[in-house]
C-alpha positions as CSV (number, residue, x, y, z in Angstrom):
1,X,-21.2,-21.5,-35.8
2,X,-18.1,-21.6,-38.0
3,X,-16.9,-25.2,-37.6
4,X,-13.5,-24.2,-35.8
5,X,-16.4,-22.2,-32.9
6,X,-17.5,-25.7,-33.1
7,X,-14.6,-27.8,-32.2
8,X,-13.5,-25.0,-29.4
9,X,-16.7,-25.7,-27.6
10,X,-16.6,-29.2,-27.9
11,X,-13.2,-29.0,-26.4
12,X,-14.0,-28.1,-22.9
13,X,-17.6,-29.3,-23.4
14,X,-17.0,-33.4,-24.2
15,X,-14.4,-32.7,-21.0
16,X,-16.5,-31.1,-18.1
17,X,-19.8,-30.6,-17.0
18,X,-22.4,-28.1,-17.5
19,X,-21.2,-26.3,-14.4
20,X,-17.4,-26.7,-14.7
21,X,-17.3,-23.1,-16.2
22,X,-18.9,-21.2,-13.6
23,X,-17.1,-22.8,-11.2
24,X,-14.0,-22.1,-12.7
25,X,-15.0,-18.2,-13.1
26,X,-14.9,-18.4,-9.7
27,X,-11.9,-18.5,-8.5
28,X,-10.5,-15.6,-7.6
29,X,-7.3,-16.2,-10.3
30,X,-6.2,-15.3,-14.0
31,X,-6.1,-17.5,-16.2
32,X,-6.6,-19.9,-19.8
33,X,-7.0,-23.2,-21.0
34,X,-5.9,-24.2,-24.4
35,X,-6.3,-27.1,-26.5
36,X,-3.6,-28.1,-28.6
37,X,-5.0,-30.6,-30.0
38,X,-6.4,-28.0,-32.3
39,X,-5.1,-26.3,-35.3
40,X,-3.6,-23.0,-34.0
41,X,-3.7,-24.6,-30.3
42,X,-6.4,-22.0,-29.2
43,X,-7.7,-20.5,-25.5
44,X,-10.9,-22.9,-25.1
45,X,-11.4,-20.6,-21.7
46,X,-10.8,-17.8,-20.6
47,X,-11.1,-16.3,-17.1
48,X,-13.3,-13.4,-16.1
49,X,-9.9,-12.1,-14.1
50,X,-8.2,-12.8,-16.9
51,X,-10.1,-11.1,-19.1
52,X,-10.7,-8.3,-16.8
53,X,-6.4,-7.9,-16.3
54,X,-5.8,-8.3,-20.3
55,X,-9.3,-5.8,-21.1
56,X,-10.4,-7.9,-24.1
57,X,-13.7,-9.5,-24.4
58,X,-14.4,-13.4,-24.5
59,X,-15.3,-13.2,-28.2
60,X,-12.0,-11.6,-28.9
61,X,-9.7,-14.1,-26.9
62,X,-11.6,-17.1,-27.5
63,X,-9.7,-19.1,-30.2
64,X,-6.6,-17.4,-30.5
65,X,-3.0,-18.3,-30.4
66,X,-1.8,-16.6,-27.2
67,X,0.6,-15.2,-28.8
68,X,-2.0,-12.0,-29.1
69,X,-0.4,-11.2,-25.9
70,X,3.0,-10.6,-26.4
71,X,4.9,-7.2,-28.1
72,X,7.8,-5.5,-29.0
73,X,9.4,-6.5,-25.8
74,X,8.5,-9.4,-24.9
75,X,11.3,-12.1,-24.5
76,X,11.3,-14.2,-27.6
77,X,14.2,-16.2,-25.3
78,X,11.4,-16.6,-22.8
79,X,8.4,-17.4,-25.6
80,X,11.1,-20.2,-26.6
81,X,11.0,-21.5,-23.7
82,X,7.2,-21.6,-23.5
83,X,7.4,-24.1,-26.5
84,X,10.1,-26.3,-25.5
85,X,8.1,-27.0,-22.3
86,X,4.5,-27.4,-24.5
87,X,6.9,-29.6,-27.0
88,X,7.9,-31.7,-23.9
89,X,4.0,-32.0,-22.0
90,X,5.7,-30.2,-18.9
91,X,4.8,-27.9,-16.3
92,X,6.9,-24.2,-16.5
93,X,7.0,-21.9,-14.0
94,X,8.5,-17.8,-15.7
95,X,8.6,-14.4,-15.5
96,X,7.1,-12.6,-18.9
97,X,6.3,-9.3,-20.0
98,X,2.6,-9.3,-21.5
99,X,0.9,-6.7,-23.5
100,X,-2.9,-5.1,-22.7
101,X,-5.8,-4.8,-25.3
102,X,-4.7,-0.6,-24.9
103,X,-0.8,-2.1,-25.8
104,X,0.3,-1.4,-22.2
105,X,3.1,-3.5,-20.9
106,X,2.9,-5.3,-17.6
107,X,5.2,-8.6,-15.9
108,X,3.6,-11.6,-14.8
109,X,4.5,-14.9,-13.6
110,X,3.3,-17.2,-16.1
111,X,2.6,-21.0,-14.6
112,X,1.5,-23.3,-17.5
113,X,0.5,-27.0,-16.1
114,X,-0.1,-29.2,-18.9
115,X,-4.2,-31.7,-18.5
116,X,-4.1,-35.4,-18.5
117,X,-6.6,-37.8,-19.8
118,X,-6.8,-40.2,-16.9
119,X,-7.4,-42.5,-19.2
120,X,-4.9,-43.4,-21.6
121,X,-2.4,-40.3,-20.2
122,X,-2.6,-37.9,-23.6
123,X,-2.8,-34.3,-23.0
124,X,-5.9,-32.6,-23.3
125,X,-5.1,-29.3,-22.2
126,X,-2.9,-26.8,-20.6
127,X,-3.6,-24.4,-17.9
128,X,-1.7,-21.3,-18.2
129,X,-1.8,-19.1,-14.9
130,X,-0.9,-15.5,-14.9
131,X,-0.2,-14.0,-12.2
132,X,1.2,-10.1,-12.1
133,X,4.2,-9.1,-10.8
134,X,3.6,-5.8,-8.2
135,X,6.2,-3.6,-7.0
136,X,9.1,-4.0,-9.7
137,X,7.9,-2.5,-13.0
138,X,9.6,0.7,-14.4
139,X,9.2,3.3,-16.7
140,X,11.5,6.1,-16.3
141,X,11.2,5.8,-12.3
142,X,7.2,5.1,-12.3
143,X,5.8,2.3,-11.5
144,X,3.7,-0.2,-13.7
145,X,1.8,-2.1,-11.4
146,X,-2.1,-1.8,-11.4
147,X,-2.4,1.3,-9.1
148,X,0.3,3.3,-10.9
149,X,-1.3,6.2,-12.6
150,X,1.7,6.3,-14.8
151,X,0.5,2.7,-16.4
152,X,-2.6,3.8,-17.8
153,X,-1.6,7.2,-19.2
154,X,1.2,5.6,-21.9
155,X,0.3,4.6,-25.2
156,X,1.8,2.2,-27.4
157,X,1.3,2.6,-31.1
158,X,3.8,-0.8,-32.5
159,X,3.0,-3.2,-29.8
160,X,-0.6,-4.1,-30.9
161,X,1.2,-5.4,-34.4
162,X,0.2,-9.1,-33.1
163,X,2.6,-11.5,-33.5
164,X,0.4,-13.7,-35.8
165,X,2.8,-16.0,-37.2
166,X,4.8,-18.8,-35.5
167,X,7.9,-17.6,-38.0
168,X,11.0,-16.2,-36.0
169,X,11.5,-14.4,-39.5
170,X,8.1,-12.9,-38.9
171,X,8.8,-12.1,-35.1
172,X,12.3,-10.2,-36.1
173,X,10.7,-8.2,-38.9
174,X,7.5,-7.1,-35.7
175,X,10.2,-6.6,-33.0
176,X,11.7,-4.0,-35.8
177,X,9.2,-1.9,-35.9
178,X,10.3,0.0,-32.3
179,X,9.9,3.5,-33.1
180,X,6.9,4.0,-30.8
181,X,8.2,1.9,-27.5
182,X,12.2,4.1,-27.4
183,X,11.0,5.3,-24.1
184,X,10.7,2.1,-23.5
185,X,13.4,0.8,-19.8
186,X,11.9,-2.2,-18.8
187,X,14.7,-4.8,-17.6
188,X,15.2,-8.2,-20.2
189,X,14.0,-10.3,-16.8
190,X,11.7,-9.6,-13.9
191,X,11.7,-12.3,-11.3
192,X,8.7,-13.0,-9.4
193,X,8.9,-12.9,-5.4
194,X,8.5,-16.3,-3.7
195,X,4.3,-15.4,-2.5
196,X,3.9,-15.0,-6.1
197,X,5.6,-17.9,-7.3
198,X,3.2,-20.0,-4.7
199,X,0.7,-18.0,-5.8
200,X,1.2,-19.2,-8.9
201,X,1.1,-23.3,-7.9
202,X,-1.7,-22.8,-5.8
203,X,-3.9,-21.0,-8.6
204,X,-2.9,-23.9,-10.6
205,X,-3.8,-26.7,-8.0
206,X,-7.3,-25.5,-7.3
207,X,-7.7,-25.3,-11.6
208,X,-7.1,-29.0,-11.9
209,X,-9.2,-29.5,-8.8
210,X,-11.9,-28.1,-10.6
211,X,-11.6,-29.5,-13.9
212,X,-10.9,-33.1,-11.9
213,X,-14.1,-32.9,-10.7
214,X,-16.4,-31.6,-13.4
215,X,-14.5,-34.9,-15.6
216,X,-15.5,-37.0,-13.5
217,X,-19.7,-36.9,-15.0
218,X,-18.7,-36.4,-18.5
219,X,-16.4,-40.4,-17.7
220,X,-13.6,-38.2,-19.4
221,X,-11.1,-38.2,-16.1
222,X,-8.3,-35.4,-16.1
223,X,-5.7,-34.6,-13.7
224,X,-2.4,-33.2,-13.6
225,X,-0.1,-36.1,-14.0
226,X,0.4,-38.7,-16.1
227,X,-1.5,-42.2,-15.8
228,X,-0.5,-44.0,-19.6
229,X,-1.7,-47.2,-20.0
230,X,1.0,-49.8,-20.2
231,X,2.2,-50.0,-24.3
232,X,0.0,-47.0,-25.4
233,X,1.0,-45.2,-27.9
234,X,0.4,-41.0,-27.8
235,X,0.6,-38.8,-30.1
236,X,2.5,-35.3,-28.0
237,X,0.9,-31.9,-28.0
238,X,4.4,-31.1,-30.6
239,X,3.0,-33.3,-33.2
240,X,-0.6,-32.2,-32.6
241,X,0.1,-29.0,-33.0
242,X,1.9,-29.2,-36.3
243,X,-0.3,-32.2,-37.8
244,X,-3.2,-29.1,-36.9
245,X,-1.5,-26.8,-39.8
246,X,-2.6,-29.3,-42.4
247,X,-5.9,-28.8,-43.8
248,X,-6.7,-32.1,-45.3
249,X,-9.0,-34.6,-43.5
250,X,-7.1,-37.4,-41.8
251,X,-6.0,-39.9,-39.3
252,X,-3.1,-41.7,-38.2
253,X,-3.6,-44.9,-36.9
254,X,-1.7,-47.5,-34.3
255,X,-0.9,-50.9,-36.0
256,X,1.0,-52.3,-33.2
257,X,-2.2,-52.0,-30.5
258,X,-5.2,-54.2,-31.0
259,X,-7.3,-53.2,-33.1
260,X,-5.2,-50.4,-34.8
261,X,-6.9,-47.3,-33.3
262,X,-6.8,-43.8,-34.4
263,X,-4.3,-41.7,-32.6
264,X,-4.8,-38.8,-34.7
265,X,-7.8,-37.5,-36.0
266,X,-7.2,-34.0,-38.4
267,X,-10.1,-30.8,-37.6
268,X,-10.8,-31.6,-41.3
269,X,-11.8,-34.6,-40.5
270,X,-14.0,-34.2,-37.4
271,X,-15.9,-31.7,-40.1
272,X,-16.4,-34.4,-42.9
273,X,-17.9,-37.3,-40.4
274,X,-19.3,-34.7,-37.6
275,X,-17.5,-37.0,-35.3
276,X,-16.1,-35.0,-32.0
277,X,-12.4,-35.8,-31.2
278,X,-13.1,-37.9,-28.3
279,X,-15.4,-39.6,-30.5
280,X,-13.4,-41.1,-32.8
281,X,-9.7,-41.8,-30.7
282,X,-9.1,-45.3,-29.7
283,X,-11.4,-46.2,-31.9
284,X,-10.8,-48.5,-35.5
285,X,-12.0,-46.5,-38.7
286,X,-14.0,-49.6,-39.7
287,X,-16.7,-47.0,-37.6
288,X,-17.5,-45.3,-40.6
289,X,-18.4,-48.2,-42.6
290,X,-22.5,-48.8,-43.1
291,X,-25.0,-51.0,-44.6
292,X,-23.9,-50.0,-48.3
293,X,-20.3,-49.6,-47.7
294,X,-19.2,-52.5,-50.5
295,X,-17.6,-55.4,-48.7
296,X,-14.7,-56.0,-52.0
297,X,-12.7,-52.4,-51.1
298,X,-13.2,-53.6,-47.0
299,X,-10.9,-56.6,-48.1
300,X,-9.1,-54.7,-50.4
301,X,-7.6,-52.4,-47.2
302,X,-7.1,-54.9,-45.5
303,X,-5.1,-56.7,-47.6
304,X,-2.9,-54.2,-47.8
305,X,-2.5,-53.5,-44.3
306,X,-1.8,-57.3,-43.3
307,X,1.4,-56.6,-46.8
308,X,2.4,-53.0,-45.4
309,X,1.5,-51.5,-48.4
310,X,-0.1,-48.2,-49.8
311,X,-3.4,-48.2,-51.4
312,X,-6.2,-46.0,-52.6
313,X,-9.7,-46.6,-53.2
314,X,-13.4,-44.9,-53.4
315,X,-15.6,-45.8,-50.5
316,X,-18.7,-45.2,-49.0
317,X,-18.5,-44.1,-45.6
318,X,-21.1,-42.7,-43.3
319,X,-20.7,-39.3,-41.0
320,X,-22.3,-39.4,-37.2
321,X,-26.1,-38.5,-38.0
322,X,-25.9,-41.7,-40.8
323,X,-25.6,-39.2,-44.1
324,X,-23.4,-40.8,-46.6
325,X,-20.2,-39.7,-48.4
326,X,-18.5,-41.2,-50.9
327,X,-14.6,-40.2,-50.6
328,X,-11.6,-41.4,-52.4
329,X,-9.6,-43.3,-49.7
330,X,-5.6,-43.3,-48.9
331,X,-4.2,-45.5,-47.2
332,X,-0.2,-45.5,-46.1
333,X,2.4,-46.5,-43.8
334,X,4.4,-43.6,-42.1
335,X,8.3,-45.8,-41.6
336,X,11.4,-44.9,-39.2
337,X,15.0,-44.7,-40.5
338,X,15.0,-48.4,-40.3
339,X,12.2,-48.8,-42.1
340,X,9.6,-50.2,-39.7
341,X,6.6,-49.1,-39.5
342,X,5.3,-45.7,-36.5
343,X,1.8,-45.8,-37.9
344,X,-0.7,-45.4,-40.6
345,X,-1.9,-42.8,-42.0
346,X,-5.3,-43.0,-44.0
347,X,-5.7,-39.3,-46.4
348,X,-9.3,-39.1,-47.0
349,X,-11.0,-36.7,-50.1
350,X,-14.4,-36.1,-50.3
351,X,-15.8,-37.6,-54.4
352,X,-17.5,-35.4,-55.9
353,X,-21.5,-36.6,-55.8
354,X,-24.1,-36.2,-58.4
355,X,-24.9,-32.1,-58.7
356,X,-22.3,-31.0,-56.2
357,X,-19.5,-29.3,-57.0
358,X,-15.9,-30.8,-56.1
359,X,-13.8,-28.9,-53.2
360,X,-10.5,-29.8,-53.2
361,X,-9.0,-29.5,-49.8
362,X,-6.3,-26.7,-49.2
363,X,-2.8,-28.1,-48.3
364,X,-0.3,-26.6,-46.2
365,X,2.6,-27.3,-45.1
366,X,3.5,-28.9,-41.6
């Protein structure tokens, strides 16, 4: 299985018990669950009701970012409001024009809510409920409700040119491809009724109740409100998403907490070591060491941390399955404008082993 898909599967299965998927699918609501800690902030669960509404298959949705449902007439300001809510890790309720797989547009009430880890207060997932706004949509005088026959007869050639980049330049280019939608006459905003707003809020409560219940047996308790520990340092969702674009193997540690725990681990690091993200966060990096790890190298790392200086060493580490790998480890303090240390960064590059080719990690800007 592709390493990215493995991370997506683990994202859901390590937090919730086996029956969680079935219990969520029994809910009569359209919703998705996403993970901001995985590169691209992908969908890790989509309800059967949502798949039916969007006309996508599960394989076409899982692992993709929610922007695949946007199109030429999706309001860019609304999209930016959603991104801002993700950055601030807060709930949001907004009207949004989205598109089905066949290109048909529909207005919906988009209600998003963060799901917090009860132990340390970090955001583990976002739940996004989509409630269709009925009776207010018009296309040349024809209703765009689910029952309207005119709705299904419309085919938009350009609206499936999916927005596959966060770049506003690319977004502008997509929006200019409007030749097949000149007959579209949809208001810039479409307000949901109070009943639809209540339905969305109720759906969020029901989903959170299921997630909370099915997180108890895994010991990874979640909740709808942050219950962070005093003094805990968290990596925000927006920083998680930005760091996720870097394809190198690295971790960030918090030097101001006891035992200098890991607060962020890249996807490449998890792939290299074989650990799941929840098995890494909160632990000191020494768990990668073993009986054959050179103690003098460990001492050099300790001294560099104590003197707040960068260092580069070659070290033998151990994966979760106990196999060994040699890596070029670069440790560096991350400082703010006043030269105070915010966190530590450990960049791990696998060293060529006898009989094996060197593979240089591909770098991307954050």
